DSSP file (Angstrom, degrees, kcal/mol; ACC not computed):
  #  RESIDUE AA STRUCTURE BP1 BP2  ACC     N-H-->O    O-->H-N    N-H-->O    O-->H-N    TCO  KAPPA ALPHA  PHI   PSI    X-CA   Y-CA   Z-CA
    1    1 A M              0   0    0      0, 0.0     2,-0.5     0, 0.0    87,-0.1   0.000 360.0 360.0 360.0 125.4   32.7   33.4  -48.1
    2    2 A R        -     0   0    0      0, 0.0     2,-0.1     0, 0.0     0, 0.0  -0.988 360.0-141.6-129.6 126.0   32.5   30.2  -46.1
    3    3 A L        -     0   0    0     -2,-0.5     2,-0.1     1,-0.1    80,-0.0  -0.472  26.7-106.7 -83.2 155.1   35.6   28.3  -45.0
    4    4 A T     >  -     0   0    0     -2,-0.1     4,-2.2     1,-0.1     5,-0.1  -0.366  23.1-112.1 -80.8 161.9   35.7   24.5  -45.0
    5    5 A K  H  > S+     0   0    0      1,-0.2     4,-2.6     2,-0.2     5,-0.3   0.840 118.2  62.2 -57.4 -35.2   35.6   22.3  -42.0
    6    6 A Q  H  > S+     0   0    0      2,-0.2     4,-2.0     1,-0.2    -1,-0.2   0.949 105.8  44.2 -55.9 -51.9   39.2   21.4  -42.9
    7    7 A T  H  > S+     0   0    0      1,-0.2     4,-2.4     2,-0.2     5,-0.2   0.932 111.0  54.4 -63.6 -45.6   40.4   25.0  -42.5
    8    8 A N  H  X S+     0   0    0     -4,-2.2     4,-1.9     1,-0.2    -1,-0.2   0.920 113.6  40.3 -53.3 -49.4   38.5   25.4  -39.3
    9    9 A Y  H  X S+     0   0    0     -4,-2.6     4,-2.4     2,-0.2    -1,-0.2   0.734 108.6  61.3 -77.8 -20.7   40.1   22.3  -37.6
   10   10 A A  H  X S+     0   0    0     -4,-2.0     4,-2.2    -5,-0.3    -2,-0.2   0.928 108.1  45.2 -65.6 -45.4   43.5   23.2  -39.1
   11   11 A V  H  X S+     0   0    0     -4,-2.4     4,-2.2     1,-0.2    -2,-0.2   0.921 113.7  48.5 -62.3 -44.8   43.4   26.4  -37.1
   12   12 A R  H  X S+     0   0    0     -4,-1.9     4,-2.4    -5,-0.2    -2,-0.2   0.894 110.9  50.8 -64.6 -40.4   42.1   24.7  -34.0
   13   13 A M  H  X S+     0   0    0     -4,-2.4     4,-2.4     1,-0.2    -1,-0.2   0.931 110.9  48.4 -62.6 -43.8   44.8   22.0  -34.3
   14   14 A L  H  X S+     0   0    0     -4,-2.2     4,-2.5     1,-0.2    -2,-0.2   0.900 110.1  52.4 -64.6 -40.4   47.5   24.7  -34.6
   15   15 A M  H  X S+     0   0    0     -4,-2.2     4,-2.6     2,-0.2    -1,-0.2   0.913 108.4  51.4 -61.5 -42.6   46.1   26.5  -31.6
   16   16 A Y  H  X S+     0   0    0     -4,-2.4     4,-1.9     1,-0.2    -2,-0.2   0.954 111.5  47.0 -58.0 -50.7   46.3   23.3  -29.6
   17   17 A C  H  < S+     0   0    0     -4,-2.4     6,-0.3     1,-0.2    -2,-0.2   0.871 111.9  50.2 -62.6 -37.7   49.9   22.8  -30.6
   18   18 A A  H >< S+     0   0    0     -4,-2.5     3,-1.2     1,-0.2    -1,-0.2   0.910 111.6  47.6 -66.5 -41.9   50.7   26.5  -29.7
   19   19 A A  H 3< S+     0   0    0     -4,-2.6   128,-0.4     1,-0.3    -2,-0.2   0.807 111.7  52.0 -68.2 -28.9   49.1   26.1  -26.3
   20   20 A N  T >< S+     0   0    0     -4,-1.9     3,-1.7    -5,-0.2    -1,-0.3  -0.066  87.8 168.8 -93.3  28.0   51.0   22.9  -25.9
   21   21 A E  T <   +     0   0    0     -3,-1.2   126,-0.1     1,-0.2    -3,-0.1  -0.037  58.7  21.6 -50.0 140.3   54.2   24.7  -26.7
   22   22 A G  T 3  S+     0   0    0      1,-0.2     2,-0.3    -5,-0.1    -1,-0.2   0.328 113.2  78.2  85.1  -8.1   57.5   22.8  -26.1
   23   23 A K  S <  S-     0   0    0     -3,-1.7     2,-0.3    -6,-0.3    -1,-0.2  -0.921  84.8-105.5-129.2 153.4   55.8   19.4  -26.1
   24   24 A L        -     0   0    0     -2,-0.3     2,-0.4    37,-0.1    41,-0.2  -0.622  31.9-141.4 -75.7 138.5   54.6   17.1  -28.9
   25   25 A S  B     -A   64   0A   0     39,-3.1    39,-3.1    -2,-0.3     2,-0.4  -0.822  11.4-138.1 -98.5 140.4   50.9   17.0  -29.2
   26   26 A R    >>  -     0   0    0     -2,-0.4     4,-2.0    37,-0.2     3,-0.6  -0.842  10.4-132.7-103.0 138.8   49.3   13.7  -30.0
   27   27 A V  H 3> S+     0   0    0     -2,-0.4     4,-3.1     1,-0.2     5,-0.2   0.871 105.6  57.0 -56.4 -41.8   46.5   13.4  -32.5
   28   28 A P  H 3> S+     0   0    0      0, 0.0     4,-2.3     0, 0.0    -1,-0.2   0.908 108.9  48.3 -61.3 -35.2   44.2   11.3  -30.3
   29   29 A E  H <> S+     0   0    0     -3,-0.6     4,-2.1     2,-0.2    -2,-0.2   0.910 113.3  46.8 -67.7 -40.2   44.4   14.1  -27.6
   30   30 A I  H  X S+     0   0    0     -4,-2.0     4,-1.9     2,-0.2     5,-0.2   0.935 111.5  50.7 -63.8 -46.3   43.6   16.8  -30.1
   31   31 A A  H  X>S+     0   0    0     -4,-3.1     5,-2.0     1,-0.2     4,-1.4   0.900 112.3  47.4 -58.8 -43.5   40.8   14.8  -31.5
   32   32 A K  H  <5S+     0   0    0     -4,-2.3    -1,-0.2    -5,-0.2    -2,-0.2   0.858 108.0  55.1 -65.0 -37.9   39.3   14.2  -28.1
   33   33 A A  H  <5S+     0   0    0     -4,-2.1    -1,-0.2     1,-0.2    -2,-0.2   0.878 120.5  31.1 -62.2 -39.3   39.7   17.9  -27.1
   34   34 A Y  H  <5S-     0   0    0     -4,-1.9    -1,-0.2     2,-0.1    -2,-0.2   0.508 105.4-121.5-100.5  -7.1   37.7   19.0  -30.2
   35   35 A G  T  <5 +     0   0    0     -4,-1.4     2,-0.3     1,-0.2    -3,-0.2   0.937  69.8 124.0  68.2  43.9   35.3   16.0  -30.5
   36   36 A V      < -     0   0    0     -5,-2.0    -1,-0.2    -6,-0.1    -2,-0.1  -0.912  66.4 -87.6-134.3 160.3   36.4   15.1  -34.0
   37   37 A S     >  -     0   0    0     -2,-0.3     4,-1.5     1,-0.1     5,-0.1  -0.339  23.0-134.1 -73.2 149.1   37.8   11.9  -35.6
   38   38 A E  H  > S+     0   0    0      1,-0.2     4,-2.7     2,-0.2     5,-0.2   0.874 106.8  57.3 -66.1 -39.3   41.5   11.2  -35.6
   39   39 A L  H  > S+     0   0    0      1,-0.2     4,-1.7     2,-0.2    -1,-0.2   0.895 104.0  52.7 -60.2 -41.0   41.4   10.2  -39.3
   40   40 A F  H  > S+     0   0    0      1,-0.2     4,-1.3     2,-0.2    -1,-0.2   0.912 110.9  47.5 -60.8 -44.3   40.0   13.6  -40.2
   41   41 A L  H  X S+     0   0    0     -4,-1.5     4,-2.0     1,-0.2     3,-0.2   0.902 106.7  56.4 -65.6 -41.9   42.9   15.3  -38.3
   42   42 A F  H  X S+     0   0    0     -4,-2.7     4,-1.1     1,-0.2    -1,-0.2   0.884 105.5  52.7 -59.1 -37.1   45.5   13.1  -40.0
   43   43 A K  H  < S+     0   0    0     -4,-1.7    -1,-0.2     1,-0.2    -2,-0.2   0.851 109.1  49.4 -65.7 -33.9   44.2   14.2  -43.4
   44   44 A I  H  X S+     0   0    0     -4,-1.3     4,-1.3    -3,-0.2    -1,-0.2   0.834 102.3  62.5 -74.2 -33.5   44.5   17.8  -42.4
   45   45 A I  H  X S+     0   0    0     -4,-2.0     4,-2.9     1,-0.2     5,-0.3   0.869  91.3  67.9 -60.2 -36.8   48.1   17.4  -41.1
   46   46 A Q  H  X S+     0   0    0     -4,-1.1     4,-2.5     1,-0.2    -1,-0.2   0.927 103.8  38.0 -58.4 -52.5   49.4   16.4  -44.5
   47   47 A P  H  > S+     0   0    0      0, 0.0     4,-1.7     0, 0.0    -1,-0.2   0.856 117.4  52.5 -67.7 -28.8   49.0   19.7  -46.3
   48   48 A L  H  <>S+     0   0    0     -4,-1.3     5,-2.2     2,-0.2     6,-1.6   0.870 111.3  46.5 -71.5 -34.8   50.1   21.7  -43.2
   49   49 A H  H ><5S+     0   0    0     -4,-2.9     3,-1.5     4,-0.2    -1,-0.2   0.928 110.6  52.6 -70.1 -44.4   53.2   19.5  -42.9
   50   50 A K  H 3<5S+     0   0    0     -4,-2.5    -2,-0.2    -5,-0.3    -1,-0.2   0.863 110.0  48.9 -56.5 -37.9   54.0   20.0  -46.6
   51   51 A A  T 3<5S-     0   0    0     -4,-1.7    -1,-0.3    -5,-0.2    -2,-0.2   0.508 116.1-116.0 -80.6  -8.1   53.7   23.8  -46.2
   52   52 A G  T < 5S+     0   0    0     -3,-1.5    -3,-0.2    -4,-0.3    -2,-0.1   0.617  86.5 115.5  79.0  13.0   56.0   23.7  -43.2
   53   53 A I  S   <S+     0   0    0     -5,-2.2    14,-3.2    -6,-0.2    15,-0.6   0.809  78.1  30.4 -78.9 -34.2   53.3   24.9  -40.9
   54   54 A M  E    S-B   66   0A   0     -6,-1.6     2,-0.3    12,-0.3    -2,-0.3  -0.972  71.1-150.3-130.7 140.4   53.2   21.8  -38.9
   55   55 A A  E     -B   65   0A   0     10,-3.2    10,-2.1    -2,-0.4     2,-0.4  -0.865  11.6-153.8-108.9 146.4   56.0   19.3  -38.0
   56   56 A T  E     -B   64   0A   0     -2,-0.3     2,-0.5     8,-0.2     8,-0.2  -0.944   6.8-160.2-123.2 145.4   55.5   15.6  -37.4
   57   57 A V  E     -B   63   0A   0      6,-3.0     6,-1.8    -2,-0.4     2,-0.1  -0.984  18.4-148.3-121.9 119.5   57.5   13.2  -35.4
   58   58 A R        +     0   0    0     -2,-0.5     3,-0.2     4,-0.2     2,-0.1  -0.344  48.0  53.9 -84.9 164.9   56.9    9.5  -36.2
   59   59 A G  S >  S-     0   0    0      1,-0.2     3,-1.8     2,-0.1    -2,-0.1  -0.387  99.0 -49.0 106.9-179.3   57.1    6.5  -33.8
   60   60 A R  T 3  S+     0   0    0      1,-0.3    -1,-0.2    -2,-0.1    -2,-0.0   0.829 138.8  35.9 -60.5 -35.3   55.7    5.3  -30.6
   61   61 A N  T 3  S+     0   0    0     -3,-0.2    -1,-0.3     2,-0.0    -2,-0.1   0.071  99.0 122.6-105.1  22.2   56.4    8.6  -28.8
   62   62 A G    <   +     0   0    0     -3,-1.8     2,-0.3     1,-0.0    -4,-0.2  -0.010  23.8 137.3 -78.6-177.1   55.7   10.7  -31.9
   63   63 A G  E     - B   0  57A   0     -6,-1.8    -6,-3.0   -37,-0.1     2,-0.3  -0.968  45.5 -72.5 168.0-158.2   53.2   13.5  -32.4
   64   64 A V  E     +AB  25  56A   0    -39,-3.1   -39,-3.1    -2,-0.3     2,-0.3  -0.893  36.5 168.3-128.4 156.3   52.8   16.9  -34.0
   65   65 A R  E     - B   0  55A   0    -10,-2.1   -10,-3.2    -2,-0.3   -47,-0.1  -0.942  47.9 -69.5-155.1 170.3   54.1   20.4  -33.2
   66   66 A L  E     - B   0  54A   0     -2,-0.3   -12,-0.3   -12,-0.2   -13,-0.1  -0.404  33.4-142.8 -65.8 144.4   54.2   23.7  -35.0
   67   67 A G  S    S+     0   0    0    -14,-3.2   -13,-0.2     1,-0.1    -1,-0.1   0.659  85.3   5.6 -82.5 -16.1   56.6   23.8  -37.9
   68   68 A R  S    S-     0   0    0    -15,-0.6    -1,-0.1   -13,-0.1     5,-0.1  -0.945 108.4 -56.4-154.0 169.2   57.6   27.4  -37.0
   69   69 A P    >   -     0   0    0      0, 0.0     3,-2.1     0, 0.0     4,-0.3  -0.153  45.8-122.8 -55.5 143.5   56.7   29.8  -34.1
   70   70 A A  G >  S+     0   0    0      1,-0.3    59,-1.4     2,-0.2     3,-1.2   0.806 112.4  61.0 -56.9 -31.8   53.1   30.5  -33.6
   71   71 A A  G 3  S+     0   0    0      1,-0.2    -1,-0.3    57,-0.2    59,-0.0   0.666 102.7  52.7 -68.9 -15.1   53.8   34.2  -34.1
   72   72 A D  G <  S+     0   0    0     -3,-2.1     2,-0.7     1,-0.1    -1,-0.2   0.384  91.6  82.7-100.7   1.3   55.0   33.5  -37.5
   73   73 A I    <   -     0   0    0     -3,-1.2    55,-2.1    -4,-0.3    56,-0.3  -0.911  64.0-165.0-109.4 108.9   51.9   31.5  -38.7
   74   74 A T  B  >  -C  127   0B   0     -2,-0.7     4,-1.5    53,-0.2    53,-0.3  -0.486  32.8-116.7 -90.4 164.9   49.1   33.8  -40.0
   75   75 A L  H  > S+     0   0    0     51,-2.4     4,-2.7    48,-1.1    49,-0.2   0.858 118.0  59.3 -64.1 -34.5   45.6   32.7  -40.5
   76   76 A F  H  > S+     0   0    0     47,-1.0     4,-2.8    50,-0.3    -1,-0.2   0.902 100.1  55.9 -61.0 -41.4   46.1   33.6  -44.2
   77   77 A D  H  > S+     0   0    0     46,-0.2     4,-1.2     1,-0.2    -1,-0.2   0.932 111.0  44.0 -53.9 -47.0   48.9   31.0  -44.3
   78   78 A V  H  X S+     0   0    0     -4,-1.5     4,-2.3     2,-0.2     3,-0.4   0.937 114.8  48.1 -66.6 -48.1   46.6   28.3  -43.1
   79   79 A V  H  X S+     0   0    0     -4,-2.7     4,-2.3     1,-0.2    -2,-0.2   0.901 107.5  55.2 -58.5 -42.6   43.7   29.3  -45.4
   80   80 A R  H  < S+     0   0    0     -4,-2.8    -1,-0.2     1,-0.2    -2,-0.2   0.838 114.6  41.3 -65.4 -31.2   45.9   29.5  -48.4
   81   81 A V  H  < S+     0   0    0     -4,-1.2    -1,-0.2    -3,-0.4    -2,-0.2   0.832 121.4  37.4 -82.1 -35.2   47.0   25.8  -47.7
   82   82 A T  H  < S+     0   0    0     -4,-2.3     2,-0.4    -5,-0.1    -2,-0.2   0.676  99.0  78.1 -98.5 -18.6   43.7   24.3  -46.7
   83   83 A E     <  -     0   0    0     -4,-2.3     3,-0.1    -5,-0.2   -80,-0.0  -0.763  54.6-166.5 -94.4 137.3   41.2   25.9  -49.0
   84   84 A E        +     0   0    0     -2,-0.4     2,-0.4     1,-0.2    -1,-0.1   0.781  70.0  27.3 -87.5 -29.0   40.9   24.7  -52.6
   85   85 A N        -     0   0    0      1,-0.1    -1,-0.2     2,-0.1     8,-0.0  -0.991  41.4-178.1-146.6 129.9   38.9   27.5  -54.2
   86   86 A F        +     0   0    0     -2,-0.4     2,-0.5    -3,-0.1    -1,-0.1   0.169  39.9 138.1-109.4  15.0   38.3   31.1  -53.6
   87   87 A A        -     0   0    0      1,-0.2     3,-0.1     3,-0.0    -2,-0.1  -0.495  28.3-177.0 -68.2 115.1   35.8   31.7  -56.4
   88   88 A M  S    S+     0   0    0     -2,-0.5     2,-0.3     1,-0.1    -1,-0.2   0.689  71.5  22.0 -86.2 -19.7   33.0   33.9  -54.9
   89   89 A A  S >> S-     0   0    0      1,-0.1     3,-2.2    -3,-0.1     4,-0.6  -0.955  88.5-103.9-142.2 158.7   31.0   33.7  -58.1
   90   90 A E  G >4 S+     0   0    0     -2,-0.3     3,-1.2     1,-0.3     6,-0.1   0.868 118.4  57.2 -51.2 -42.7   30.8   31.4  -61.0
   91   91 A C  G 34 S+     0   0    0      1,-0.3    -1,-0.3     4,-0.1     4,-0.1   0.541  94.0  68.1 -75.2  -5.9   32.7   33.8  -63.3
   92   92 A F  G <4 S+     0   0    0     -3,-2.2    -1,-0.3     2,-0.1    -2,-0.2   0.756  78.1 100.9 -77.9 -26.0   35.7   33.8  -60.9
   93   93 A E  S X< S-     0   0    0     -3,-1.2     3,-1.9    -4,-0.6     2,-0.2  -0.361  83.6-112.4 -67.5 132.8   36.5   30.2  -61.7
   94   94 A I  T 3  S+     0   0    0      1,-0.3    -1,-0.1    -2,-0.1     3,-0.1  -0.447 100.6   9.5 -67.0 130.2   39.3   29.7  -64.1
   95   95 A G  T 3  S+     0   0    0      1,-0.3    -1,-0.3    -2,-0.2     2,-0.2   0.518  90.8 152.3  79.7   6.2   38.1   28.3  -67.4
   96   96 A A    <   -     0   0    0     -3,-1.9     2,-0.5    -6,-0.1    -1,-0.3  -0.458  42.4-131.5 -72.0 137.1   34.4   28.8  -66.4
   97   97 A E        -     0   0    0     -2,-0.2     2,-0.4    -3,-0.1    -1,-0.1  -0.748  30.2-179.1 -87.6 132.2   32.0   29.3  -69.3
   98   98 A S        -     0   0    0     -2,-0.5     5,-0.1     2,-0.1    -2,-0.0  -0.997  32.3-156.3-137.6 138.5   29.7   32.2  -68.9
   99   99 A D        +     0   0    0     -2,-0.4    -1,-0.1     4,-0.0    -2,-0.0   0.473  62.2 117.2 -83.0  -3.3   27.0   33.6  -71.0
  100  100 A C    >   -     0   0    0      1,-0.1     3,-1.1     2,-0.1    -2,-0.1  -0.514  57.5-152.8 -73.4 127.1   27.4   36.9  -69.4
  101  101 A P  T 3  S+     0   0    0      0, 0.0     3,-0.3     0, 0.0    -1,-0.1   0.670  94.1  57.6 -70.2 -17.6   28.4   39.7  -71.8
  102  102 A L  T >   +     0   0    0      1,-0.2     3,-1.8     2,-0.1    -2,-0.1   0.387  69.5 112.7 -92.8   2.3   30.1   41.6  -69.0
  103  103 A V  T <  S+     0   0    0     -3,-1.1     3,-0.5     1,-0.3    -1,-0.2   0.796  80.2  43.1 -52.1 -36.5   32.5   38.8  -67.9
  104  104 A D  T 3  S+     0   0    0     -3,-0.3    -1,-0.3     1,-0.2    -2,-0.1   0.608 128.9  25.7 -88.6  -8.7   35.6   40.6  -69.0
  105  105 A S  S <  S+     0   0    0     -3,-1.8     2,-0.4    -4,-0.1    -1,-0.2  -0.221  82.1 151.0-144.0  50.1   34.7   44.1  -67.6
  106  106 A C     >  -     0   0    0     -3,-0.5     4,-1.5     1,-0.1     5,-0.1  -0.702  37.6-156.6 -93.5 131.4   32.3   43.4  -64.8
  107  107 A G  H  > S+     0   0    0     -2,-0.4     4,-2.4     2,-0.2     5,-0.2   0.792  96.8  58.7 -72.5 -28.9   32.0   45.8  -61.9
  108  108 A F  H  > S+     0   0    0      2,-0.2     4,-2.6     1,-0.2     5,-0.2   0.927 104.1  50.1 -65.5 -43.3   30.6   43.0  -59.7
  109  109 A N  H  > S+     0   0    0      1,-0.2     4,-2.5     2,-0.2    -2,-0.2   0.903 111.0  50.3 -60.3 -40.5   33.7   40.9  -60.3
  110  110 A S  H  X S+     0   0    0     -4,-1.5     4,-2.3     2,-0.2    -2,-0.2   0.927 111.0  47.7 -63.8 -44.5   35.8   43.9  -59.3
  111  111 A A  H  X S+     0   0    0     -4,-2.4     4,-2.3     2,-0.2    -2,-0.2   0.919 113.9  47.4 -63.1 -42.5   33.8   44.5  -56.1
  112  112 A L  H  X S+     0   0    0     -4,-2.6     4,-2.4     2,-0.2    -2,-0.2   0.890 111.3  51.2 -66.2 -40.6   34.0   40.8  -55.2
  113  113 A R  H  X S+     0   0    0     -4,-2.5     4,-2.4     2,-0.2    -1,-0.2   0.913 110.5  48.7 -63.3 -43.1   37.8   40.7  -55.9
  114  114 A E  H  X S+     0   0    0     -4,-2.3     4,-2.1     1,-0.2    -2,-0.2   0.914 111.8  49.7 -64.6 -41.9   38.3   43.8  -53.7
  115  115 A A  H  X S+     0   0    0     -4,-2.3     4,-2.2     2,-0.2    -2,-0.2   0.913 110.9  49.9 -64.5 -40.9   36.2   42.1  -50.9
  116  116 A L  H  X S+     0   0    0     -4,-2.4     4,-2.4     1,-0.2    -1,-0.2   0.912 110.1  49.8 -64.5 -43.3   38.3   38.9  -51.2
  117  117 A N  H  X S+     0   0    0     -4,-2.4     4,-2.1     1,-0.2    -1,-0.2   0.879 110.1  50.3 -63.4 -37.6   41.5   40.9  -51.0
  118  118 A A  H  X S+     0   0    0     -4,-2.1     4,-2.0     2,-0.2    -2,-0.2   0.899 109.4  52.2 -65.2 -40.6   40.3   42.7  -47.9
  119  119 A F  H  X S+     0   0    0     -4,-2.2     4,-2.2     1,-0.2    -2,-0.2   0.934 110.9  46.7 -60.6 -46.9   39.3   39.3  -46.3
  120  120 A F  H  X S+     0   0    0     -4,-2.4     4,-1.9     1,-0.2    -1,-0.2   0.871 109.3  55.4 -63.6 -37.3   42.9   38.0  -47.0
  121  121 A A  H  X S+     0   0    0     -4,-2.1     4,-0.7     2,-0.2    -1,-0.2   0.890 108.6  47.5 -65.0 -37.7   44.4   41.2  -45.6
  122  122 A V  H >X S+     0   0    0     -4,-2.0     3,-1.2     1,-0.2     4,-0.6   0.944 111.0  50.3 -70.1 -44.4   42.6   40.8  -42.3
  123  123 A L  H >< S+     0   0    0     -4,-2.2   -48,-1.1     1,-0.3   -47,-1.0   0.848 106.0  57.6 -62.1 -31.0   43.6   37.1  -42.0
  124  124 A A  H 3< S+     0   0    0     -4,-1.9    -1,-0.3     1,-0.2    -2,-0.2   0.707  99.5  60.0 -70.3 -20.2   47.2   38.1  -42.7
  125  125 A K  H << S+     0   0    0     -3,-1.2     2,-0.4    -4,-0.7    -1,-0.2   0.687  97.3  68.9 -80.6 -18.0   47.1   40.4  -39.6
  126  126 A Y    <<  -     0   0    0     -3,-0.8   -51,-2.4    -4,-0.6   -50,-0.3  -0.847  63.4-166.4-111.6 136.7   46.3   37.6  -37.2
  127  127 A T  B  >  -C   74   0B   0     -2,-0.4     4,-1.6   -53,-0.3   -53,-0.2  -0.691  37.5-109.0-112.6 168.4   48.6   34.8  -36.1
  128  128 A I  H  > S+     0   0    0    -55,-2.1     4,-1.9   -58,-0.8   -57,-0.2   0.880 121.6  57.3 -59.1 -39.8   48.0   31.5  -34.3
  129  129 A D  H  > S+     0   0    0    -59,-1.4     4,-2.8   -56,-0.3     5,-0.2   0.889 101.5  55.5 -60.8 -39.8   49.9   33.1  -31.3
  130  130 A D  H  > S+     0   0    0    -60,-0.3     4,-1.5     1,-0.2    -1,-0.2   0.906 108.3  48.6 -57.1 -44.0   47.4   36.0  -31.3
  131  131 A L  H  < S+     0   0    0     -4,-1.6    -1,-0.2     1,-0.2    -2,-0.2   0.859 114.5  43.7 -66.5 -35.8   44.5   33.5  -31.0
  132  132 A V  H >< S+     0   0    0     -4,-1.9     3,-1.5     1,-0.2     6,-0.3   0.911 111.6  52.1 -77.9 -42.1   46.1   31.5  -28.2
  133  133 A R  H 3< S+     0   0    0     -4,-2.8    -2,-0.2     1,-0.3    -1,-0.2   0.823 104.8  57.2 -63.8 -30.4   47.3   34.6  -26.1
  134  134 A R  T 3< S+     0   0    0     -4,-1.5    -1,-0.3    -5,-0.2    -2,-0.2   0.492  99.8  63.7 -81.0   0.3   43.8   36.2  -26.2
  135  135 A R    X   +     0   0    0     -3,-1.5     3,-2.1     1,-0.1     4,-0.3  -0.761  57.5 174.5-123.0  82.5   42.3   33.1  -24.6
  136  136 A P  T 3  S+     0   0    0      0, 0.0     3,-0.4     0, 0.0     4,-0.2   0.743  81.7  54.8 -61.8 -19.9   43.8   32.7  -21.1
  137  137 A D  T 3> S+     0   0    0      1,-0.2     4,-2.7     2,-0.1     5,-0.2   0.350  75.7 102.6 -93.5   9.5   41.4   29.8  -20.4
  138  138 A I  H <> S+     0   0    0     -3,-2.1     4,-2.1    -6,-0.3    -1,-0.2   0.862  75.7  57.1 -60.7 -35.3   42.5   27.9  -23.4
  139  139 A F  H  >>S+     0   0    0     -3,-0.4     5,-3.1    -4,-0.3     4,-0.5   0.926 111.6  42.2 -60.2 -47.1   44.6   25.5  -21.4
  140  140 A R  H >45S+     0   0    0     -4,-0.2     3,-0.8     3,-0.2    -2,-0.2   0.922 113.3  51.9 -66.3 -44.0   41.7   24.6  -19.2
  141  141 A L  H 3<5S+     0   0    0     -4,-2.7    -2,-0.2     1,-0.2    -1,-0.2   0.830 117.5  38.1 -62.9 -33.1   39.3   24.3  -22.1
  142  142 A L  H 3<5S-     0   0    0     -4,-2.1    -1,-0.2    -5,-0.2    -2,-0.2   0.389 110.6-119.5 -98.3  -0.8   41.6   22.0  -24.1
  143  143 A N  T <<5 +     0   0    0     -3,-0.8     2,-0.4    -4,-0.5    -3,-0.2   0.922  63.5 145.9  61.4  45.0   42.8   20.1  -20.9
  144  144 A I      < -     0   0    0     -5,-3.1     2,-0.3    -6,-0.2    -1,-0.2  -0.928  55.3-115.2-112.4 138.4   46.4   21.1  -21.4
  145  145 A E        -     0   0    0     -2,-0.4     2,-0.9     1,-0.1     3,-0.1  -0.565  31.7-123.1 -68.0 127.8   48.9   21.8  -18.6
  146  146 A D    >>  -     0   0    0     -2,-0.3     4,-1.5     1,-0.2     3,-0.9  -0.659  21.0-163.5 -75.2 104.3   49.8   25.5  -18.8
  147  147 A S  H 3> S+     0   0    0     -2,-0.9     4,-1.9  -128,-0.4    -1,-0.2   0.769  86.7  63.7 -64.1 -26.9   53.7   25.2  -19.2
  148  148 A R  H 3> S+     0   0    0      2,-0.2     4,-1.9     1,-0.2    -1,-0.3   0.889 103.3  46.5 -63.5 -39.0   53.9   29.0  -18.2
  149  149 A K  H <> S+     0   0    0     -3,-0.9     4,-2.4     2,-0.2    -2,-0.2   0.875 110.3  52.5 -71.9 -36.7   52.4   28.2  -14.7
  150  150 A T  H  X S+     0   0    0     -4,-1.5     4,-1.0     2,-0.2    -2,-0.2   0.852 110.8  47.6 -66.3 -36.3   54.8   25.3  -14.2
  151  151 A E  H  X S+     0   0    0     -4,-1.9     4,-1.0     2,-0.2    -2,-0.2   0.873 112.1  50.8 -69.2 -40.1   57.8   27.5  -15.1
  152  152 A Q  H  < S+     0   0    0     -4,-1.9     3,-0.5     1,-0.2    -2,-0.2   0.912 110.2  47.7 -64.2 -45.3   56.5   30.2  -12.7
  153  153 A S  H  < S+     0   0    0     -4,-2.4    -1,-0.2     1,-0.2    -2,-0.2   0.780 108.9  55.0 -71.0 -25.2   56.0   27.8   -9.8
  154  154 A A  H  <        0   0    0     -4,-1.0    -1,-0.2     1,-0.2    -2,-0.2   0.760 360.0 360.0 -76.1 -25.6   59.5   26.3  -10.3
  155  155 A A     <        0   0    0     -4,-1.0    -1,-0.2    -3,-0.5    -2,-0.2   0.437 360.0 360.0 -74.8 360.0   61.1   29.8  -10.1
């Protein structure tokens, strides 16, 4: 199983927004942090917005933010929205023609389906919040001001 570049950067963009919690994130800043084109990120935002995973604010002071709390967005949620196809073998594809006589009762298909379900189960266990909390240096790496430190020094 190999995830697309779209899924990879969707997760990264959500991590950026989670680390920048409480503020709007701007696509140019996200693109610069990850060294990817703004146009590519704009294409990824559309399906995430449609699924309610990401919210957008238009206008001169606009940007993007998480559509719901980072703790409520699983990696499975993101993969389900950004990946088009989970066919691990040709015979998994709907409507695929196969010359294989075992296509309807294949042990290989059963094993692959079990593996795919296990993959999905692991992704469902992890949230965007988990990924951000486990990286205390994420703020420095993404050049984001750590709002938690600002709140602590104000107290």
